[in-house]
C-alpha positions as CSV (number, residue, x, y, z in Angstrom):
1,X,18.7,10.2,20.3
2,X,19.9,7.8,17.6
3,X,23.4,6.6,17.7
4,X,26.2,6.9,15.2
5,X,25.3,3.9,13.1
6,X,23.3,4.8,10.0
7,X,20.8,2.6,8.2
8,X,19.0,3.2,4.9
9,X,15.7,1.8,3.9
10,X,14.7,2.1,0.2
11,X,11.0,1.9,-0.7
12,X,9.5,4.0,-3.5
13,X,5.9,2.6,-4.0
14,X,3.3,2.3,-5.3
15,X,0.6,2.8,-2.7
16,X,-0.4,-0.8,-2.1
17,X,3.3,-2.0,-2.1
18,X,4.2,0.8,0.4
19,X,1.4,-0.2,2.8
20,X,2.4,-3.9,2.6
21,X,6.0,-2.9,3.5
22,X,5.1,-1.2,6.7
23,X,5.6,-4.4,8.8
24,X,9.1,-4.5,7.5
25,X,9.7,-0.8,8.4
26,X,8.7,-1.5,12.0
27,X,10.9,-4.6,12.1
28,X,13.9,-2.7,10.9
29,X,13.3,0.0,13.4
30,X,13.2,-2.5,16.3
31,X,16.3,-4.3,15.1
32,X,18.2,-1.0,14.8
33,X,16.7,0.7,17.8
34,X,19.8,2.8,18.5
35,X,20.7,3.6,14.9
36,X,19.8,6.6,12.7
37,X,17.4,5.1,10.2
38,X,16.8,7.0,6.9
39,X,14.0,6.3,4.4
40,X,14.6,6.9,0.7
41,X,11.2,7.1,-1.0
42,X,9.1,8.7,-3.6
43,X,7.9,12.3,-2.9
44,X,4.3,11.0,-2.6
45,X,5.3,9.1,0.5
46,X,7.6,11.5,2.2
47,X,4.9,12.8,4.6
48,X,4.0,9.2,5.6
49,X,7.7,8.4,6.2
50,X,8.0,11.4,8.5
51,X,4.8,10.7,10.4
52,X,4.9,6.9,10.9
53,X,7.6,7.0,13.6
54,X,9.9,4.4,12.2
55,X,12.4,6.8,10.5
56,X,14.7,9.5,11.8
57,X,14.8,11.3,8.5
58,X,13.3,10.9,5.0
59,X,15.0,11.5,1.7
60,X,12.9,11.9,-1.5
61,X,14.0,10.3,-4.7
62,X,12.8,12.0,-7.9
63,X,14.0,9.0,-9.9
64,X,15.3,10.9,-13.0
65,X,16.0,9.0,-16.2
66,X,19.6,8.0,-16.8
67,X,19.9,10.3,-19.8
68,X,17.8,13.2,-18.5
69,X,19.2,13.6,-15.0
70,X,23.0,12.8,-14.9
71,X,23.5,15.5,-12.3
72,X,20.8,14.1,-10.1
73,X,22.3,10.7,-10.3
74,X,25.7,12.1,-9.3
75,X,24.1,14.0,-6.5
76,X,22.4,10.9,-5.1
77,X,25.7,8.9,-5.5
78,X,27.6,11.5,-3.5
79,X,24.8,11.7,-0.9
80,X,24.8,7.9,-0.4
81,X,28.6,7.8,-0.1
82,X,28.9,10.8,2.3
83,X,26.1,9.4,4.6
84,X,28.3,6.4,5.4
85,X,25.4,3.9,5.8
86,X,26.4,0.7,7.6
87,X,23.5,-1.2,6.0
88,X,20.9,-0.7,3.3
89,X,17.6,-2.5,3.1
90,X,16.4,-2.3,-0.5
91,X,12.8,-3.2,-0.2
92,X,12.0,-1.9,-3.7
93,X,14.2,-4.5,-5.4
94,X,14.1,-2.8,-8.8
95,X,16.7,-2.4,-11.6
96,X,17.0,1.2,-10.5
97,X,17.9,0.4,-6.9
98,X,20.3,-2.3,-8.1
99,X,22.0,0.5,-10.1
100,X,22.2,2.5,-6.8
101,X,24.2,-0.4,-5.4
102,X,26.5,-0.7,-8.4
103,X,27.3,3.0,-8.6
104,X,28.8,3.0,-5.1
105,X,32.6,2.4,-4.9
106,X,33.3,-1.2,-4.1
107,X,35.5,-0.4,-1.2
108,X,32.8,1.8,0.4
109,X,29.7,-0.3,-0.3
110,X,27.6,-0.9,2.8
111,X,26.1,-4.2,3.7
112,X,23.1,-4.5,1.4
113,X,19.9,-6.5,1.7
114,X,18.2,-7.0,-1.6
115,X,18.5,-8.6,-5.0
116,X,21.4,-6.5,-6.4
117,X,24.1,-8.8,-7.8
118,X,27.0,-9.0,-5.5
119,X,25.3,-7.6,-2.4
120,X,26.2,-8.9,1.0
121,X,22.7,-10.3,1.9
122,X,21.1,-11.4,-1.3
123,X,17.6,-12.6,-1.6
124,X,18.0,-15.2,-4.3
125,X,14.7,-17.1,-4.0
126,X,13.7,-17.8,-7.7
127,X,10.0,-17.7,-6.6
128,X,10.3,-14.1,-5.3
129,X,8.3,-12.6,-8.2
130,X,5.5,-15.2,-7.6
131,X,5.3,-14.6,-3.9
132,X,3.2,-12.1,-2.0
133,X,5.2,-9.0,-1.0
134,X,4.6,-9.6,2.7
135,X,6.1,-13.1,2.4
136,X,9.1,-12.3,0.2
137,X,10.1,-9.2,2.1
138,X,9.9,-11.1,5.4
139,X,12.1,-13.8,3.9
140,X,14.5,-11.1,2.6
141,X,14.8,-9.6,6.1
142,X,15.3,-13.0,7.6
143,X,18.4,-13.5,5.5
144,X,19.7,-10.2,7.0
145,X,19.0,-11.4,10.5
146,X,15.6,-9.8,11.2
147,X,13.1,-12.5,12.1
148,X,10.4,-10.6,13.9
149,X,8.6,-9.1,11.0
150,X,5.1,-8.0,12.0
151,X,2.0,-7.6,9.9
152,X,1.6,-4.3,8.0
153,X,0.2,-1.6,10.2
154,X,-1.3,1.9,9.7
155,X,-2.1,2.6,13.3
156,X,-0.4,6.0,12.9
157,X,-2.5,7.0,10.0
158,X,-5.6,8.9,11.0
159,X,-7.7,12.1,10.4
160,X,-10.8,13.7,11.6
161,X,-13.9,12.5,9.7
162,X,-16.7,13.4,12.1
163,X,-18.2,15.8,9.5
164,X,-18.0,13.2,6.8
165,X,-19.5,10.0,8.2
166,X,-23.3,9.5,8.1
167,X,-25.1,8.6,11.4
168,X,-25.4,4.9,12.2
169,X,-23.8,2.0,10.5
170,X,-22.2,2.3,7.0
171,X,-20.1,0.5,4.5
172,X,-17.3,1.8,2.3
173,X,-17.2,1.4,-1.5
174,X,-14.0,2.1,-3.5
175,X,-15.0,1.8,-7.2
176,X,-12.0,3.4,-8.7
177,X,-8.5,2.3,-9.8
178,X,-5.7,3.2,-12.1
179,X,-6.9,5.2,-15.1
180,X,-4.6,3.2,-17.4
181,X,-5.9,-0.1,-16.1
182,X,-9.7,-0.1,-16.9
183,X,-9.7,-4.0,-16.8
184,X,-9.1,-3.8,-13.0
185,X,-12.5,-2.0,-12.5
186,X,-15.8,-3.7,-11.8
187,X,-18.5,-2.0,-13.8
188,X,-20.2,1.0,-12.2
189,X,-23.6,-0.6,-12.7
190,X,-22.5,-3.6,-10.6
191,X,-21.3,-1.3,-7.9
192,X,-24.6,0.5,-8.0
193,X,-26.6,-2.7,-7.6
194,X,-24.3,-3.7,-4.7
195,X,-24.9,-0.3,-3.1
196,X,-28.6,-0.9,-3.2
197,X,-28.2,-4.2,-1.5
198,X,-26.1,-2.7,1.2
199,X,-28.7,0.0,1.8
200,X,-31.2,-2.8,2.2
201,X,-29.0,-4.4,4.8
202,X,-28.8,-1.3,6.9
203,X,-25.2,-0.4,5.8
204,X,-25.7,2.5,3.3
205,X,-22.4,3.0,1.5
206,X,-19.9,5.9,1.7
207,X,-18.4,6.3,-1.7
208,X,-14.8,7.4,-1.9
209,X,-12.7,8.2,-5.0
210,X,-10.7,10.9,-6.8
211,X,-12.1,13.5,-9.1
212,X,-11.5,11.1,-12.0
213,X,-14.1,8.7,-10.6
214,X,-16.9,11.4,-10.3
215,X,-19.1,9.9,-13.0
216,X,-18.8,6.4,-11.5
217,X,-19.7,7.7,-8.0
218,X,-22.6,9.7,-9.3
219,X,-24.1,6.7,-11.1
220,X,-23.9,4.7,-7.8
221,X,-25.4,7.5,-5.8
222,X,-28.3,7.9,-8.3
223,X,-29.4,4.3,-7.8
224,X,-28.6,4.1,-4.0
225,X,-30.2,7.3,-2.7
226,X,-29.0,6.6,0.9
227,X,-25.3,6.5,-0.3
228,X,-23.0,9.3,0.7
229,X,-20.8,10.5,-2.1
230,X,-17.4,11.8,-0.8
231,X,-15.7,11.8,-4.2
232,X,-12.8,14.2,-4.3
233,X,-13.3,15.1,-0.6
234,X,-11.1,12.5,1.1
235,X,-7.4,12.1,1.3
236,X,-5.7,8.8,2.1
237,X,-5.7,9.7,5.8
238,X,-9.4,10.1,5.8
239,X,-9.9,6.8,4.0
240,X,-8.0,5.1,6.9
241,X,-10.2,6.9,9.4
242,X,-13.4,6.0,7.5
243,X,-12.3,2.4,7.3
244,X,-11.9,2.1,11.0
245,X,-15.5,3.2,11.4
246,X,-17.1,1.2,8.6
247,X,-18.8,-2.2,8.9
248,X,-17.0,-3.4,5.8
249,X,-15.2,-2.1,2.6
250,X,-15.7,-3.4,-1.0
251,X,-13.6,-2.2,-3.9
252,X,-11.3,-3.0,-6.8
253,X,-7.7,-4.0,-6.4
254,X,-6.4,-0.5,-5.8
255,X,-4.3,1.3,-3.2
256,X,-7.1,2.7,-1.0
257,X,-8.4,-0.9,-0.5
258,X,-5.0,-1.7,1.0
259,X,-5.4,1.2,3.4
260,X,-8.9,0.0,4.3
261,X,-7.9,-3.6,4.9
262,X,-4.7,-2.7,6.8
263,X,-6.6,-0.2,9.0
264,X,-8.7,-3.2,10.2
265,X,-11.8,-3.0,8.1
266,X,-13.3,-6.4,7.0
267,X,-12.8,-6.1,3.2
268,X,-13.9,-7.7,-0.1
269,X,-11.4,-7.0,-2.9
270,X,-12.3,-7.6,-6.5
271,X,-9.7,-9.0,-9.0
272,X,-9.7,-9.6,-12.7
273,X,-7.1,-10.9,-15.1
274,X,-4.8,-7.9,-14.5
275,X,-3.7,-8.9,-11.0
276,X,-3.5,-12.0,-8.9
277,X,-4.6,-12.0,-5.2
278,X,-2.0,-14.6,-4.4
279,X,0.6,-11.9,-5.2
280,X,-1.1,-8.6,-4.4
281,X,-4.0,-9.0,-2.1
282,X,-4.3,-6.5,0.8
283,X,-3.2,-7.5,4.2
284,X,-5.7,-7.5,7.0
285,X,-7.4,-9.6,9.6
286,X,-10.5,-10.2,7.4
287,X,-9.9,-9.9,3.7
288,X,-11.8,-11.8,1.1
289,X,-10.4,-11.8,-2.5
290,X,-12.8,-12.5,-5.3
291,X,-11.4,-13.1,-8.8
292,X,-13.2,-13.4,-12.1
293,X,-11.9,-13.2,-15.7
294,X,-13.0,-10.9,-17.0
295,X,-13.9,-8.9,-13.9
296,X,-17.1,-7.6,-15.5
297,X,-18.4,-11.2,-15.3
298,X,-18.4,-11.3,-11.5
299,X,-22.0,-11.3,-10.4
300,X,-23.3,-8.9,-7.7
301,X,-24.8,-11.8,-5.8
302,X,-21.4,-13.4,-5.3
303,X,-20.0,-10.1,-3.9
304,X,-23.1,-9.8,-1.6
305,X,-22.5,-13.3,-0.3
306,X,-18.9,-12.5,0.5
307,X,-20.0,-9.4,2.4
308,X,-22.4,-11.5,4.4
309,X,-19.6,-13.9,5.4
310,X,-17.4,-11.1,6.7
311,X,-17.0,-11.1,10.5
312,X,-19.3,-8.5,12.2
313,X,-18.0,-5.3,13.7
314,X,-19.4,-3.4,16.6
């Protein structure tokens, strides 16, 4: 059973950032092995927070606007004060979480690791915004006395996919991305040509994506008849399970590719002008980042060559 000391970890998201913070979650849990550790996160990640094994309880943060939700703000303030946290690890590092620090009474503020002005363990590195999250979060925790930050891990994330995977070897293609960021998507025709190449190499692709990517997945499946279209049929747990079984994964800079790479799948991730792999590439043992501006100019052959250079899997 956890002891009397209470620790709070704040991490809202998005998906890729949450995955990249998992090594920090594990390090905080090890460092405070006898404490009661609480996660404050977005509702979308509450289930993961409860399942991963690093937290004793999970609070969800609806993040109301300052004007629209004064009662919610007051409720969160009261909850933070009454919990009596000894230390807070603000891994979100946003203006909102800085406000959480400032709204606490000065005499009752816990030790606070983050970028909030006036906090006890500030991360003041001016290069923070140009660093990869794994690097700057590890540096932040080091300032707070936690030096053994491990690599991101999704070992706890799994699901049954026996009825989804095709027989034999297969690859994984993730052609989707944020609907409001079309510049982060490699064209569907390029993915279709890549799928044909993978079929010819004995790695017919499994296609994953949300319902919004249905037309893209259908176009790929039309040209690569051996592809398996799982569009709209896989949650994030299933993507992790598929990635553990796939020879490789190829996709745009999007959250599911962070899951695939962190789950241990050799991965090729495609970047355009909208994001920089130096600051946002997935973490994994075998990740190749390809960047071209504009992304549509990235040739299929270059991606195929990157796939061929990935380490083999049994």
